[in-house]
N, C-alpha and C positions, 0 to 999 in steps of 0.2 A: 595399687599405686595411687597416690593422692593427686590432686589437681596440680600441685606444685611442680611435679616432674613433667607435666605435659607440655610439650613445646608447641608454640603457636607461630604460624606463618600466614602471609597473605599472598594472594595472587597465584596464577597458574604455572609460573615458571619453575622449572627444576623439580617437577612433581616426582619424577622417578628417583632422583637422588634422595629426596626427603623420605619416600617410602622405604627405599632400600636400606638407608641408614637407621631409620626407625626400627626396621625388622632386625637388623644386626645388633643394635644397642638395646633393643627391648623397651624403647621409651615410646609412650603413646604420643600422638601428634594430632594437631588440629590445623587445618588450612581453611582460612576464610576468604571471601571475596574472589572466588574463582570466576574470572571474566564477568564480574558483577555488572559492569557498565555497558557490556555489548548487547547488541540486539538479540543474539542468541546466547544467553548466559549459561554458565555451568560447565560441567566436564564434557569434553568431546568424546566421540565413540571410541577413539584409540586409547584415550586415558581410562575410560571405563573398562575397556578390554584388559588394559595393563593391571588395573586393580583386581579384576577377576583372576588374572594369572597369579598375582601375589597371594590371593586367597587359596588358590589351588596348592601352591607349594608349601603353604603354612598350615598349621593345625591349631584351631582355636583363636584365629584372629577376629577381632570385632571391628566391623566397618560400618559406619553410619554416614549416610549422605542425605542432605535435606532435599525437599521436593524439587527445588530449582536446580539442584546440583552445584550450588555455589559454595557450600561448606562441607567439608569432609573431616570426619573424625576416624582415626585409625588407631586401634590398639593391637600391637603385634602379637601373634601367637608364636608357637615353636616352628622352626623350619623343618619340614617333614620330608619332602622329596618323594622318591619312589617313581613308578612308571606313570607318565601323565600325557595327555594330549591337550593342545590349545589351538583354537582358531583366532589368529591375530586379525586386527582390523586392517583392511586393505589400504586405508588412507596413510598408513606409515609402514615402513619396511619391517621385516622380522628382526633386523638389527636393533631396532628400538627396544624390543623385548629381550633379545638375546644378551645385549650389553648388561642389563640388570641381572639376568640369570647367572652371567659369568661371575658377578660379585657375590651372589648368594649361594651357588651350587656347592662350593667346598664345605659349607657349614651345615649342610642338611643332616637329618638323622639317618636317612637311607640314601644311597647313591642316586642321583637324579638321572632319570632317562626320559627325555621328553620330546614329543613330536610337535613341531610348530608349523602351522599352515598359514600362507599369506603371500606377501610380496618379498622375494628374496633379494632383488636388486632395485634400488631406486635412487633418486638424486638427493635425497635428504639424509637418510640414516646410513651408518656404515653397513656395507653389504655383508652377507654371510661369508663370501669368499675372503674378505679382508679380516673379518674376525677369526676365521679359521687360520689364516696365515700369520696373524700377529698376536692375537690374545692367547691362543693356546700355548705357544712357546713362552709367553710371559708368565702364565700360570705355572709352567714347569720350573721356572727359575725360583719360585717361592715353595717348591717342593710338592706341588699338586700335579702329580703325573701318574702314569700307569696306563695299561692297555685300554682301560675304559674311558680315557679322556678323548672325546672325538666330536667333531661336527661333520655331519654327512649331509650332502645335498641330494635329496632324492628326485626332486623336481624343481625347475627354475620357474619363478613367477614374476613377470614384470607388471608395473602399474598400467592402467587403473584397476584391472580386475584380479591380479594376483594369480593364484592357483599354484603357488610353489609349496614345497614341503621340505623340511629339514629335520635331521635327528640331532639332538645334543645330549651327550652323556658325560658325566663328570663324577669322579670318585670323591668320597668325603675325607677330610683330614682333621685330626684332632688339633694340631698347631701348625703354624706356618713358620718357614725358616726366614731369618733375616737375610737381607741381600746387600752386597756392595757391588753396585753396578754403575761404575763411573767412567769407563773407557769404552766409547762405542766402537772404536777400531775402524779400519778402512773397509770400503765396500768391495766385496769380492765377487758377487754375482747377482743377477736380476732374474727373477722368475715372474711369471704372470699367467693370467687366463684371459682370453678373449672369448666371450660367449655370445651366441646369437640364438634367439628363440622366435620361432614362427616368421623368420625372414630368411633370405638366401644364405646358405653356409659361407658363401664367398665374402660376405660382410666381415666375418671374423678374420679371414686372411688379410683383407685390406687394412684392417686396424693393426694387425701385427706388423705388416711391412712398414706402415708409416711410423709406428712407434720405434721400431728397430732403427729406422733412418736416423732418428735423433740419438738414441742410446748407444748405437755401435761406435759413436765417436769417442765414447768414454771407456768402455770396457768390452772384451769379446765374449764373455760368458753370459750369454743372454738366451733364455729359453722361454717362449710364451706359448702355452698350450692353447689350442683352439677347442672350444667346447660347444658343440651344436647339438641341442636337444630336440628330439623329434616326438611327434605324437603326444601322448598323454603327459609325458614328463616335461613338456615345454610350457605349461601353464595355459593361461587364457588370453593373454595379450602379447602382441608382437614387440620386439625391442632388441637392442644389442648393447654391449658395454665391455668394459676392460677393467681389470684390476692388476696392479703391478706391485711387486715387493722387491726391495733391495736388501740384500743380506750382507752383514759384515763378518770379518774374521772372528769377532768376539761374540757372534750370535745375536747382535742387534738386528731387528727387522723393521724396516720403514716401509710404509705403504702409501699408495695413491689409487684412486679409482674414479671412473666416470661412467655414466649410463646415458643412453639416448633419451630424448624427450618422450614422455608418455604419449600413446596413441591419441591423436586429436588435440594435443596441447603444444603450442609453440611451434617454431619452424622445424623442418626436417634437418637432421644432422648428418653430414657426410661421415662415413666410418673413417676416412683418412684424417679428417680434422680432429675426430674424437681420439684417435690413436696418438696424434701429435700432442694434443692438449693433455692427455693422460701422462705421457712421457715427461712433459714439462712440469706437471704437478708433482711427479716423482722427484724430479731434480730439485724442486722447491722444497720438498720434505727432506731431502738430503741435506740441503742448505741449512734448514732449520736444525736438523740433526738431533742430538741427544740420544739416549739409550733406549727410549721408548717413543714411538711415533705419536702424533698429536691425538689420534683416535683413543689411544689407551692410557693416556696420562692419568686420568682419574682412577682407573682400575689399579695401576701400579701404586698410587698414593694410598688407595684404600687397603691394599694388601700389605703395605709397609706399616700402616697404622695398626692393623690387626696382628702384626707379627709378635714374636717373643719380645720380653723386656730387654731388647738389645738394639744397637744402633743399625739402622738401615740407611743406605745412601743411594740415590739415583740421580743421574745427570739427565736433565730434560732439555728440549729446546724451549723456545718461547712458550709461555703457558697460555693456553686457549681460554677465552672467557668462561667457558663451561668448567674448566679445571679450577679457575680462580674462585668461582662460586662454590665448587665442591669443597675447597679448603675451608671456606667459611662454615659450611655445613659440618665438616668433620670437627671443627672447633665446638659448634653447638651440641653435637650428639656425643662426642667422645672426650671433649675438653683436651684435645691434643693440638699442639702447634708445631709447625715444621720450621726448621731453620733454613732460610733461603739465601743462598749466596749467588750472586750473579758472576758469570765468567765472561769476560769480553772476548771478541773474536780473536784479538792478538794473543791472548793467553792460550786459546785452544788451537790456534793456527788454522782455523777452518770455519766457514759457514757463519751463521748468525749468532747472536748472543745466546749463551746457555745458562741454565739455572741448576745449581746443585741443591737438591732437596734432601734434608737429613731429618730423621726423627727417631725417637725411641718408641718401639711398639708398646701397645697397651697390655700385651700378654693375653690377648683374647684366646679363649679355649672353647672348642666346640663341645658344649656340654651335652648336647642332644645326640651326639654320636653314640651308637650302640656299641657296647664292649663285648666282644665275642672271645 
């Protein structure tokens, strides 16, 4: 590949998006001026850990980082997969790494089976619970399903020390199905998990009661599991939190989550307040609506892009800033543009403004999949 095809970016924002899209499109990439003006320039430990993870799942990638860590050159190799283990940096949640693996896993040569260790639930990244509840059903819509598609939480780990462990397994697919997913449907039930680690198991029950106090006004079918992990499976730091999902008659799943402040940081949070706030966040997500919740917008758009040469349509709620930047990157790496139509609240009779995203897939085919 000549220098002409190499894409160049500056700054540390959206590093994951760029590396993931470079890997899928096979285009080399150079990122300059990564935190060049800060006192502590260059890549952070969690970004370095992410680059190591990309190196593990691919075969033959070339990664060059200068001495200060402010310039990164990446020439992608083939997605290889297989059985792997990775220790994530505790300064970010496992969700930070898992979100990108969800994008890459279906296109490996061998089915991916990876054990990730680190922080399972924090206040920054989507927790493992939410990705398990929302991202896996989304993958199934595009024809990526089977018994081997799973996310299993072996241990929970809260910040700052982590100590959690999860297993993520995903089958490989040669091609993706196009989707027409434009009617979210009405909410039929709410499910959730209230977890507590290294604190009293009563904390989980208190969160459940306060969340139900709000949600029971809207519908009766609510079930929130309490998950209290003991001993070695509870990680190294205390904490508690909650993740809620609302499911519609058409299989749309919307999610919300909250976690307590890390040990020794910020004021203590009452479980009642956390339960109430989480329920309100879920109602806000339902108001935003769409067929994919705001955590997984970019995953849905990526899978639409990589689909067959056929039209895919998905109705989304208001686009998050992360998603907007993701659309720009899709244009840079795959030369694909989406048709975006806004639907006002009156047309849809509910919630906030929606966006109908339409595109024709690039006909991406998994060339590295072994034929048996």
